[in-house]
C-alpha positions in Angstrom: 80.6 103.9 122.5 82.4 101.4 120.4 85.7 103.2 119.8 87.2 106.6 120.1 90.3 108.6 119.2 91.7 111.5 121.2 93.0 114.3 118.8 94.8 117.6 119.2 95.0 120.5 116.7 98.5 121.4 115.5 99.9 124.8 114.2 98.9 123.7 110.7 95.2 123.5 111.7 95.1 119.8 111.4 94.0 117.3 114.0 96.5 114.5 115.0 96.3 111.6 117.3 97.1 112.6 120.9 97.7 109.0 122.0 98.7 106.1 119.7 95.6 104.0 119.3 96.7 101.3 117.0 93.7 99.1 117.7 91.0 101.5 116.4 90.0 101.7 112.8 89.2 105.4 113.4 93.0 106.1 113.0 92.6 105.6 109.2 89.8 108.1 109.0 91.7 110.6 111.2 94.8 110.2 109.0 92.8 110.8 105.9 91.3 114.0 107.2 94.7 115.2 108.4 96.7 114.4 105.3 94.6 113.8 102.2 91.1 115.2 102.5 90.2 117.7 99.8 86.7 119.3 100.2 86.5 120.1 96.5 87.3 116.5 95.4 83.9 115.0 94.5 85.4 112.2 92.5 85.5 109.9 95.5 81.7 109.7 95.3 81.7 108.3 91.8 85.0 106.3 91.6 85.3 102.7 92.9 88.7 103.5 94.3 90.4 106.8 94.9 94.1 106.8 95.9 95.7 109.8 97.6 99.2 110.3 99.0 99.1 107.5 101.6 95.3 106.8 101.8 92.7 105.1 99.7 88.9 105.3 99.6 87.0 102.2 98.4 83.5 103.1 97.5 81.1 100.2 98.1 78.2 101.5 96.0 76.0 98.5 96.8 76.0 99.2 100.5 76.5 103.0 100.3 79.7 102.7 102.4 83.3 104.0 102.2 86.3 102.1 103.4 89.1 104.5 104.1 92.5 103.1 104.7 96.3 103.3 104.5 97.8 102.6 101.0 100.6 100.4 102.3 101.7 99.6 98.7 102.6 103.3 98.2 105.5 102.8 100.6 106.7 99.4 99.4 108.8 100.5 96.4 106.7 98.4 94.1 107.1 95.2 96.0 103.5 95.1 97.1 100.6 94.7 94.7 98.0 97.5 94.7 94.6 95.7 94.5 92.6 96.2 91.4 89.2 97.8 91.7 87.6 94.3 91.5 89.9 93.1 94.3 89.1 95.8 96.8 86.0 94.2 98.3 88.2 91.3 99.4 91.1 93.5 100.4 89.4 95.9 102.9 88.9 94.9 106.5 89.1 96.3 110.0 92.9 96.0 110.2 93.5 98.2 107.1 90.6 100.5 106.8 87.7 102.3 108.5 84.2 101.6 107.4 81.8 104.6 107.3 78.5 105.2 105.7 78.6 107.9 102.9 76.0 110.0 104.6 77.9 109.8 107.9 81.1 110.7 106.0 79.5 113.9 104.5 78.2 115.0 107.9 81.6 114.2 109.6 83.5 116.1 107.0 81.3 119.2 107.6 81.8 119.0 111.3 85.6 118.7 111.0 85.8 121.6 108.6 83.7 123.7 110.9 85.8 122.8 113.9 88.9 123.9 112.1 87.5 127.4 112.1 87.3 127.4 115.9 90.2 127.7 118.3 89.3 124.4 120.0 92.6 122.6 120.6 91.3 119.1 121.3 88.7 116.8 119.8 87.4 113.3 119.9 86.4 111.2 117.0 84.2 108.3 118.1 81.9 105.6 116.9 78.7 105.3 118.8 76.7 102.2 119.6 74.8 102.6 116.3 78.1 102.7 114.2 77.7 106.4 113.6 81.1 108.3 113.7 81.0 111.7 115.3 83.5 114.5 116.1 83.3 116.7 119.1 85.7 119.5 120.2 87.0 120.4 123.7 89.1 123.1 125.2 91.1 120.8 127.4 92.3 117.2 127.5 90.6 116.7 130.8 87.2 117.7 129.2 87.8 115.0 126.6 88.6 112.4 129.2 85.5 113.4 131.2 83.3 113.1 128.1 84.5 109.5 127.5 84.1 108.6 131.2 80.6 110.0 131.4 79.4 109.2 127.8 75.7 108.5 127.4 74.3 107.5 124.0 72.4 110.2 122.3 69.8 110.2 119.5 69.7 107.4 117.0 70.8 108.4 113.5 
């Protein structure tokens, strides 16, 4: 497992970081699903850049990848330049966004939406050794920690 993020479900049925993991790019993806994801919004699949409240999605059509990150210019009172669509390939990196394949994003979004229907209070978002991002629910924090400790790679995607 390359990276992971412990999450817990709040009263508003959204998953939030249980522990501050500033070093994982998954935090950008988690924030997007907690704050700005709209299942009905299909524009993200055809636009080069989609900006939301505090998040952006850069669609790398050539490589069939999304880069989902924090729109720091939204909080800068106009002092920070928002990259133009053409500038985004040079702007996105591991320190400001999470790279995810579009097929992986679609599957992950379905899992997260299904998990919200369950009373499962804890979850892990993790990137496996093949760069596939997955989401798994747990009833207790101890079960999550045990999963990480005993993790064995599963099927190749």
